[in-house]
C-alpha positions in Angstrom: 11.6 65.6 57.9 13.6 64.9 54.7 13.3 66.0 51.2 15.2 65.5 47.9 15.9 68.1 45.2 16.5 65.5 42.5 12.8 65.3 41.8 12.9 69.0 40.9 15.8 68.8 38.4 13.8 70.7 35.8 12.6 73.4 38.2 15.7 75.0 39.5 13.7 77.9 40.9 11.1 75.9 42.8 10.3 77.0 46.3 8.8 74.3 48.5 6.9 74.9 51.8 7.5 72.6 54.7 5.4 72.7 57.8 6.7 71.2 61.1 4.5 70.7 64.1 7.1 69.3 66.6 8.9 71.4 69.1 12.2 69.7 68.2 13.5 67.7 65.3 15.7 67.9 62.2 15.5 68.8 58.5 17.6 66.9 55.9 17.5 68.1 52.3 19.3 65.9 49.9 20.7 67.2 46.6 19.3 70.7 47.2 18.0 72.7 44.3 15.7 75.7 44.5 14.6 76.7 48.0 12.7 75.5 51.0 10.5 77.7 53.3 10.5 76.0 56.7 7.4 76.9 58.7 7.5 75.9 62.4 4.0 75.6 63.7 4.1 73.9 67.1 0.9 72.6 68.6 0.5 75.4 71.1 -1.7 78.5 71.1 -0.5 81.1 68.7 -0.6 83.6 71.5 2.4 81.8 73.0 4.5 82.2 69.9 5.9 85.5 70.9 7.5 83.9 74.0 9.4 81.3 71.9 13.0 81.1 70.7 14.1 79.0 67.8 17.6 77.5 67.8 19.1 75.6 64.9 22.3 73.5 64.8 23.6 72.6 61.3 24.8 69.0 60.8 28.6 68.8 60.8 28.8 68.1 57.0 25.8 70.2 55.9 26.5 71.7 52.5 24.8 72.9 49.4 22.6 75.7 50.7 22.5 79.0 52.6 20.1 79.4 55.5 18.3 82.7 56.0 15.9 84.2 58.4 13.0 85.5 56.3 10.4 88.1 57.4 8.0 89.7 54.9 10.4 89.1 52.0 13.5 90.4 53.7 16.4 87.9 54.1 19.0 87.9 56.8 21.9 85.3 56.4 22.1 82.9 59.3 24.4 80.2 58.0 26.5 80.5 54.9 27.0 77.4 52.8 30.3 75.7 53.8 30.5 77.5 57.2 32.5 75.1 59.3 31.8 76.2 62.8 31.6 73.0 64.8 28.7 72.8 67.2 27.6 76.4 66.4 24.0 77.1 67.4 22.0 79.9 65.9 19.0 81.3 67.9 16.4 83.9 67.1 13.0 84.9 68.4 10.1 83.0 66.8 8.5 86.4 65.8 11.7 87.5 64.0 10.7 85.4 61.0 10.9 81.9 59.4 13.6 79.9 57.8 14.4 80.2 54.1 16.9 77.6 52.9 18.2 78.4 49.4 20.4 76.0 47.4 23.6 77.4 46.1 24.6 76.8 42.5 26.5 73.4 42.3 28.4 71.7 39.6 27.5 68.3 41.2 24.6 68.3 43.6 24.6 64.6 44.0 27.0 64.7 47.0 25.4 67.6 48.9 23.1 67.3 51.9 21.9 70.3 53.8 20.6 69.6 57.2 20.1 70.9 60.7 18.5 70.1 64.0 16.0 72.6 65.4 14.6 73.2 68.9 11.8 75.5 70.0 11.9 76.7 73.7 10.6 79.4 75.9 12.6 82.6 75.7 13.7 82.4 79.4 15.3 78.9 78.9 17.0 80.0 75.7 18.5 83.0 77.5 19.8 80.7 80.3 21.5 78.5 77.7 23.0 81.3 75.7 23.7 84.0 78.2 26.6 86.0 76.9 26.6 88.3 79.9 27.8 86.1 82.7 27.6 82.4 81.9 30.1 81.4 84.6 28.9 83.4 87.6 27.8 81.4 90.6 24.1 81.1 91.1 22.3 82.7 94.1 20.6 80.5 96.7 17.2 81.4 95.1 18.4 80.5 91.6 19.8 77.1 92.8 16.5 76.2 94.6 14.6 77.2 91.5 17.0 75.2 89.2 16.3 72.1 91.3 12.6 72.4 90.4 12.9 73.3 86.7 16.0 71.7 85.3 16.1 68.8 82.9 18.6 67.0 85.1 19.4 67.2 88.8 22.2 65.0 90.2 24.6 64.7 93.1 28.0 63.8 91.8 31.7 64.4 91.6 34.0 65.6 88.8 36.0 62.7 87.6 37.7 64.5 84.8 37.4 67.6 82.5 38.4 67.6 78.9 38.7 70.9 77.0 37.7 71.2 73.3 39.5 74.4 72.2 38.0 74.3 68.7 34.5 74.2 70.0 35.3 76.5 73.0 33.7 74.0 75.4 34.6 71.9 78.4 33.2 68.4 78.9 32.8 67.5 82.6 32.9 63.8 83.2 30.7 63.2 86.2 30.4 60.3 88.6 26.8 60.2 89.9 26.1 59.5 93.6 22.4 60.2 93.5 20.1 60.8 90.5 17.2 63.0 91.4 15.9 63.6 87.8 16.9 63.3 84.2 14.8 64.1 81.1 17.0 62.1 78.7 19.2 59.2 79.5 22.5 61.1 79.6 23.5 59.6 82.9 23.7 55.8 82.7 25.1 52.7 84.5 28.5 51.8 83.2 30.9 48.9 83.5 31.1 46.1 86.0 31.2 48.3 89.0 27.7 49.5 88.4 28.5 53.2 88.7 26.4 55.9 87.1 28.3 58.2 84.9 27.6 61.0 82.3 29.0 64.1 80.6 27.9 67.7 81.0 29.1 70.5 78.7 29.9 74.1 79.6 31.8 77.0 78.1 35.6 76.7 78.0 35.9 80.2 79.5 34.4 79.0 82.7 37.6 77.2 83.5 36.1 74.2 85.2 38.8 72.0 86.8 38.5 68.6 88.5 38.1 69.0 92.2 37.3 67.0 95.3 33.9 66.7 96.9 30.4 66.4 95.7 28.4 69.0 93.8 24.7 69.4 92.9 24.7 69.5 89.1 21.6 71.0 87.4 21.1 72.0 83.8 19.2 71.6 80.6 19.2 69.3 77.6 20.1 71.1 74.3 20.4 69.3 71.0 20.8 66.0 72.9 23.6 67.3 75.2 23.5 68.1 78.9 24.4 71.8 79.4 25.5 72.9 82.8 23.2 75.3 84.8 23.8 75.9 88.6 26.3 73.6 90.3 26.9 74.5 93.9 29.0 72.3 96.2 26.6 69.8 97.7 27.1 70.9 101.3 26.2 74.5 100.3 23.1 73.2 98.6 22.1 71.3 101.7 22.4 74.5 103.8 20.3 76.5 101.3 17.7 73.8 101.1 17.4 73.5 104.9 17.2 77.3 105.4 14.5 77.7 102.8 12.6 74.7 104.2 12.7 76.1 107.7 11.2 79.3 106.4 8.6 77.5 104.3 10.1 79.1 101.1 11.2 76.0 99.3 9.8 76.1 95.7 9.8 72.2 95.5 10.7 69.1 97.6 13.7 67.0 96.7 15.0 65.3 99.9 18.7 66.3 99.6 20.2 63.8 102.0 
């Protein structure tokens, strides 16, 4: 969804309402003046709204407006104009309010574009992606087997390389794929002459991921177009868990881990 403030040149105090029906997308507001109220109204039953989390990720060069969380007239600043936190994601409960985007006074608005991506997701998934408590702890057997059923991607692969981005506090794991069980987006693709599947998965820098030998089962979720790491046991450990659960009839879903 995109909008331009130049058509409102004479109405500096205009407040425009925007209604968005999709569960993910982006807002681009060119030459911002006045304010936008962004109403997220996904096509699901309103009873489910309370289980939703909203995340927004400002564009790298977004400028010209402050972004607030607004509830019954109270404003809480989420993103200050000119905040340059690369890749920073801001999340809040759907029931905590809507988005109020207010243009800041500018000498020259013609060069300003305010924009951000947004995603709506169930509260549980959002908690997985943004767990502050223990993002790097190993998953239990039960969590691994559940991750296989519910993740956006599930692959068997090896760590080719790890690059650390200190500024963004993230590590990028370069993965060579041996078997692709599932992927929601085409993050893992065939590359080069050799016909190998490769892709990148991001995780927190503090987890200290290092290149290592052997195969892993990588699972995780897509978040703003990037693969985020979930559970990643060594593949031989996963095979053991899977077999034990299958023998007891406790497997939440079939995958055929050979």
